[in-house]
C-alpha positions as CSV (number, residue, x, y, z in Angstrom):
1,M,76.2,-88.2,12.6
2,P,72.6,-89.0,13.2
3,T,70.1,-86.0,13.7
4,I,67.8,-86.3,16.9
5,L,64.8,-83.8,16.9
6,L,63.5,-82.4,20.2
7,T,60.1,-81.2,19.4
8,D,60.0,-79.4,22.9
9,P,62.6,-79.3,25.5
10,I,63.4,-82.2,27.7
11,D,65.6,-82.6,31.0
12,P,68.8,-80.8,30.3
13,G,71.1,-83.3,31.9
14,E,69.6,-86.1,29.6
15,T,70.0,-83.7,26.5
16,D,73.7,-83.6,27.3
17,R,73.5,-87.5,26.9
18,L,72.2,-87.2,23.5
19,F,75.0,-84.8,22.3
20,K,77.6,-87.7,22.5
21,A,75.2,-89.5,20.1
22,G,74.4,-87.3,17.3
23,A,73.3,-83.7,16.3
24,I,70.6,-82.1,18.3
25,R,67.9,-80.1,16.5
26,R,65.3,-78.1,18.6
27,L,62.4,-76.3,16.9
28,S,62.4,-72.5,16.9
29,G,58.8,-72.0,16.3
30,D,55.4,-73.4,16.5
31,T,54.5,-73.7,12.8
32,A,53.4,-76.8,11.1
33,A,55.8,-76.2,8.2
34,E,58.9,-76.1,10.5
35,L,57.9,-79.5,12.4
36,E,57.1,-81.2,9.1
37,D,60.5,-80.1,7.7
38,A,62.4,-81.0,10.9
39,V,60.8,-84.4,11.1
40,R,61.7,-85.4,7.4
41,A,65.4,-84.6,8.4
42,A,65.5,-86.4,11.5
43,D,66.6,-90.1,12.3
44,V,64.9,-90.0,15.8
45,V,62.1,-87.7,17.0
46,I,61.6,-87.2,20.6
47,V,57.9,-86.4,20.7
48,R,56.1,-83.9,22.9
49,R,53.5,-82.6,20.6
50,Q,51.0,-83.6,18.0
51,L,52.8,-84.9,14.7
52,P,51.1,-84.3,11.4
53,S,49.4,-87.3,9.9
54,G,50.6,-88.4,6.4
55,I,53.9,-87.2,6.9
56,L,55.9,-90.3,7.7
57,A,56.0,-91.8,4.1
58,S,58.3,-88.8,3.3
59,C,60.6,-89.3,5.9
60,P,63.1,-91.9,4.5
61,R,65.9,-91.6,7.1
62,L,63.4,-91.9,10.2
63,L,64.3,-94.9,12.5
64,G,62.0,-94.0,15.5
65,L,59.5,-91.7,17.1
66,V,60.0,-91.8,21.0
67,R,57.1,-90.5,23.1
68,H,58.4,-88.3,25.9
69,G,55.2,-89.4,27.9
70,V,52.5,-92.1,27.9
71,G,49.8,-91.2,25.6
72,L,50.2,-92.1,21.9
73,D,47.5,-89.9,20.3
74,F,50.5,-87.4,19.3
75,I,51.9,-90.0,17.0
76,P,50.3,-92.1,14.1
77,V,51.2,-95.4,15.4
78,D,49.5,-97.6,12.6
79,E,51.3,-95.4,10.1
80,A,54.8,-95.7,11.6
81,S,54.2,-99.5,11.9
82,A,53.5,-100.0,8.3
83,L,56.5,-98.1,7.3
84,G,58.7,-100.1,9.9
85,I,59.4,-97.0,12.1
86,A,59.8,-97.8,15.8
87,V,57.5,-96.2,18.3
88,T,58.1,-95.9,22.1
89,N,56.9,-94.4,25.0
90,T,57.5,-93.8,28.7
91,P,55.1,-95.9,30.6
92,D,54.2,-95.3,34.3
93,V,57.1,-92.7,35.0
94,N,54.7,-89.7,35.5
95,A,51.8,-91.7,37.1
96,L,52.4,-90.4,40.6
97,S,52.5,-86.9,39.3
98,V,49.2,-87.0,37.3
99,A,47.5,-88.9,40.6
100,E,48.7,-86.2,42.8
101,H,47.5,-83.4,40.6
102,A,44.1,-85.0,40.5
103,V,44.0,-85.0,44.3
104,G,44.9,-81.4,44.2
105,L,42.1,-80.6,41.6
106,M,39.5,-82.3,44.0
107,L,40.8,-80.2,46.8
108,A,40.9,-77.1,44.6
109,A,37.2,-77.7,43.5
110,W,35.5,-79.2,46.5
111,R,37.3,-76.9,49.3
112,G,37.0,-73.7,47.1
113,I,40.8,-73.2,47.3
114,A,41.2,-71.7,43.7
115,R,38.3,-69.3,44.3
116,S,39.4,-68.3,47.5
117,D,42.8,-67.4,46.2
118,R,41.0,-65.1,43.7
119,E,38.6,-63.5,45.9
120,V,40.9,-62.9,48.7
121,R,43.2,-61.0,46.6
122,A,40.2,-59.0,45.3
123,G,39.6,-58.1,49.0
124,N,36.4,-60.4,49.6
125,W,37.5,-62.0,52.5
126,S,34.3,-61.9,54.3
127,A,32.3,-63.3,51.3
128,M,34.5,-66.2,51.0
129,R,34.2,-67.0,54.7
130,A,30.2,-66.9,54.2
131,L,30.5,-69.4,51.5
132,A,32.9,-71.9,53.3
133,P,30.0,-74.0,54.9
134,L,29.3,-75.1,51.3
135,N,32.6,-76.8,50.9
136,R,33.0,-80.5,51.0
137,E,35.4,-83.0,52.6
138,L,36.9,-85.8,50.5
139,S,36.9,-88.2,53.5
140,G,34.2,-90.8,53.3
141,S,33.0,-89.9,49.7
142,Q,32.6,-92.2,46.8
143,L,35.2,-92.1,44.3
144,G,34.6,-93.5,40.8
145,I,37.7,-93.9,38.3
146,V,37.2,-94.6,34.7
147,G,40.5,-96.4,33.6
148,F,42.7,-98.3,36.0
149,G,46.2,-98.2,34.6
150,A,49.2,-96.8,36.4
151,I,47.5,-93.3,36.9
152,G,44.2,-94.7,38.0
153,Q,45.7,-97.1,40.6
154,E,47.7,-94.2,42.1
155,V,44.6,-92.2,42.4
156,A,42.9,-94.9,43.9
157,R,45.7,-95.7,46.3
158,I,46.0,-92.0,47.7
159,C,42.3,-91.3,47.9
160,H,41.4,-94.9,49.7
161,F,44.5,-94.9,52.1
162,G,45.0,-91.3,52.4
163,F,41.3,-90.1,52.6
164,G,39.3,-93.0,53.3
165,M,37.3,-92.9,50.1
166,T,35.4,-95.6,48.8
167,I,36.7,-96.7,45.4
168,T,34.8,-98.1,42.4
169,V,36.4,-98.7,38.9
170,A,35.3,-99.0,35.4
171,R,37.9,-100.4,33.1
172,R,37.5,-102.4,29.7
173,S,38.9,-105.7,31.1
174,R,37.0,-106.9,34.1
175,S,39.2,-107.7,37.2
176,Q,38.6,-109.5,40.4
177,D,37.7,-107.1,43.2
178,L,40.5,-105.9,45.4
179,D,39.8,-105.7,49.1
180,W,39.5,-102.0,48.9
181,V,38.5,-101.5,45.1
182,A,35.1,-102.8,43.4
183,F,35.2,-103.0,39.7
184,R,31.8,-102.2,38.2
185,S,30.2,-101.1,34.9
186,L,30.7,-97.6,33.5
187,E,27.0,-96.9,34.1
188,E,27.2,-98.0,37.8
189,V,30.3,-96.1,38.5
190,I,28.8,-93.0,36.9
191,R,25.6,-93.2,39.0
192,T,27.3,-93.9,42.3
193,S,30.1,-91.5,42.5
194,D,30.6,-88.2,44.4
195,V,34.0,-87.6,42.6
196,L,34.5,-89.1,39.2
197,V,38.3,-89.1,37.8
198,V,38.7,-89.8,34.0
199,A,42.2,-91.6,33.7
200,C,41.8,-93.8,30.6
201,P,43.6,-93.4,27.2
202,L,42.0,-91.8,24.3
203,T,40.9,-94.2,21.8
204,E,38.2,-94.6,19.2
205,E,36.1,-96.2,21.9
206,T,36.8,-93.6,24.5
207,T,36.2,-90.5,22.3
208,G,33.3,-88.8,23.7
209,L,32.8,-91.5,26.2
210,I,31.3,-89.3,29.1
211,D,28.5,-87.8,27.0
212,G,25.4,-86.2,27.8
213,R,23.7,-89.4,28.6
214,L,26.1,-90.4,31.3
215,I,26.4,-86.8,32.5
216,A,22.7,-86.8,33.0
217,M,23.0,-90.0,35.3
218,M,25.3,-88.4,37.7
219,R,24.3,-87.3,41.1
220,D,23.7,-83.7,41.7
221,G,27.0,-82.0,43.1
222,V,29.3,-84.7,41.5
223,L,32.7,-83.4,40.8
224,I,34.5,-84.6,37.3
225,V,38.1,-84.4,37.3
226,N,39.7,-85.1,34.1
227,V,43.6,-85.9,33.8
228,A,43.4,-88.1,30.6
229,R,42.5,-86.4,27.5
230,G,39.7,-83.6,26.8
231,A,38.2,-85.5,23.9
232,I,37.0,-88.2,26.2
233,I,34.4,-85.8,27.7
234,D,31.6,-84.1,25.8
235,E,32.7,-80.5,26.7
236,A,29.2,-79.1,25.6
237,S,27.2,-81.3,27.7
238,L,29.7,-80.9,30.9
239,S,29.4,-76.9,30.3
240,E,25.8,-77.2,30.3
241,A,25.5,-79.4,33.5
242,V,28.1,-76.9,35.2
243,A,26.2,-73.9,34.1
244,R,23.0,-75.2,35.8
245,K,25.1,-75.8,38.7
246,R,24.2,-79.5,38.9
247,I,27.8,-80.6,38.7
248,M,31.1,-79.2,39.3
249,A,34.5,-80.0,37.1
250,A,38.3,-79.7,37.6
251,L,39.9,-80.0,33.9
252,D,43.6,-80.3,33.2
253,V,43.0,-81.4,29.6
254,F,40.8,-80.1,26.7
255,A,39.3,-80.9,23.3
256,K,41.4,-77.8,22.0
257,Q,44.6,-76.9,23.4
258,P,45.6,-74.5,24.2
259,L,42.3,-73.6,25.6
260,P,41.3,-70.3,23.7
261,P,40.7,-67.4,26.2
262,N,37.2,-67.0,25.3
263,D,36.2,-70.7,25.5
264,P,32.9,-71.2,27.5
265,L,34.8,-73.3,30.1
266,T,36.5,-70.1,31.1
267,E,33.4,-68.3,31.9
268,L,32.0,-70.9,34.4
269,E,32.2,-70.6,38.1
270,G,32.1,-74.3,39.0
271,I,35.0,-75.4,37.2
272,V,38.8,-75.4,38.0
273,L,41.2,-75.3,35.1
274,S,45.0,-76.1,34.6
275,P,46.9,-76.0,31.4
276,H,47.6,-79.9,30.8
277,V,50.3,-80.1,33.4
278,A,49.3,-82.8,35.5
279,G,52.2,-84.9,34.7
280,I,54.7,-82.4,34.5
281,T,57.0,-82.1,37.6
282,R,60.7,-81.7,38.1
283,E,60.8,-85.2,39.1
284,S,58.5,-86.7,36.4
285,M,60.4,-84.8,33.7
286,A,63.8,-86.2,34.7
287,R,62.3,-89.7,34.7
288,M,60.4,-89.2,31.5
289,S,63.5,-87.6,29.6
290,R,65.8,-90.5,31.1
291,T,63.5,-93.3,29.7
292,A,63.1,-91.6,26.4
293,V,66.8,-91.0,25.9
294,D,67.7,-94.6,26.9
295,D,65.3,-95.9,24.1
296,T,66.7,-93.3,21.7
297,L,70.2,-94.5,22.1
298,R,69.0,-98.0,21.6
299,I,67.4,-97.1,18.4
300,L,70.7,-95.3,17.2
301,R,72.8,-98.5,18.0
302,G,70.4,-100.9,16.3
303,E,69.0,-102.4,19.5
304,R,65.4,-103.1,20.2
305,P,64.1,-100.3,22.3
306,R,62.8,-101.5,25.9
307,H,59.5,-99.6,25.8
308,L,58.6,-100.6,21.9
309,V,54.9,-99.8,21.5
310,N,54.6,-101.5,17.8
311,A,56.2,-104.7,18.9
312,H,54.2,-106.4,16.2
313,A,56.0,-104.6,13.6
314,W,59.5,-105.4,14.9
315,H,60.3,-107.4,11.5
316,Q,59.5,-104.4,9.3
317,I,61.4,-102.2,11.9
318,R,64.6,-104.3,11.7
319,E,64.3,-104.3,7.7
320,R,64.0,-100.7,7.4
321,W,67.0,-100.2,10.0
322,T,69.0,-102.7,7.9
323,K,68.3,-101.0,4.8
324,F,69.0,-97.5,6.1
325,R,72.5,-98.5,7.6
326,T,73.6,-100.4,4.3
């Protein structure tokens, strides 16, 4: 029977579907050695954590890497393509969950909700009441979005139609303005936003994209919300600006994860932190798992996956699959 590796748990009902197709292996720890050994022994890997680079050449039976999620930075896609290993993901299925979390971070930061919870528990009711006039409303403010894929579009829809926010968007490909969205240069979006949501993929071009130069262009009091990848923002420049109380931040992702307890970000009052959970809800996990399992089963049947990322390598993938099955 083929071996299917789950780097991390998926929806239990969808796991049950996999038992009919092969032997399921789950990691028992977090060591790199265990992960590498498990990947080498697998026919298909459902990926929820970073895979080590350079390992795929020593995985002769591996047919596919199925990303349980959207971002592909966990998978060495070029390496997989060169070897004829299929790579898939689960596009769009968690966009609403991420967008809702982004809005929740906005409210937690600008309305002081996260801090109020801590202070009320500590008995500082009156102090937080005194600070309440400093809180801000989302309604009527200018929202800038970096990246306008499924997540960026959901954020824009919720914020415009739910809060009456004005929307400007920076994206790689220029688009015609919608009636309620204006597409502008990155610099213009940075300069004019009251709230800036980072929702673009992590690529070579976007690594360090929001750097000290752009942060210096931002309005005083701007709130930066990152639900994309931590490495897109220069965290040192961000921390400095927050420490000077010039900007605020609400972050679900970080350059180093898990975020170390002694990281400078944890010491700053003007930041709301969450542990990379924006896309994880009961509903989104079920949708991601269903999509991932569907394509896993297609791969094991020798069928083209529905969400094949490296479609340009389909010829090499078919050759590898044919060789493996003969």
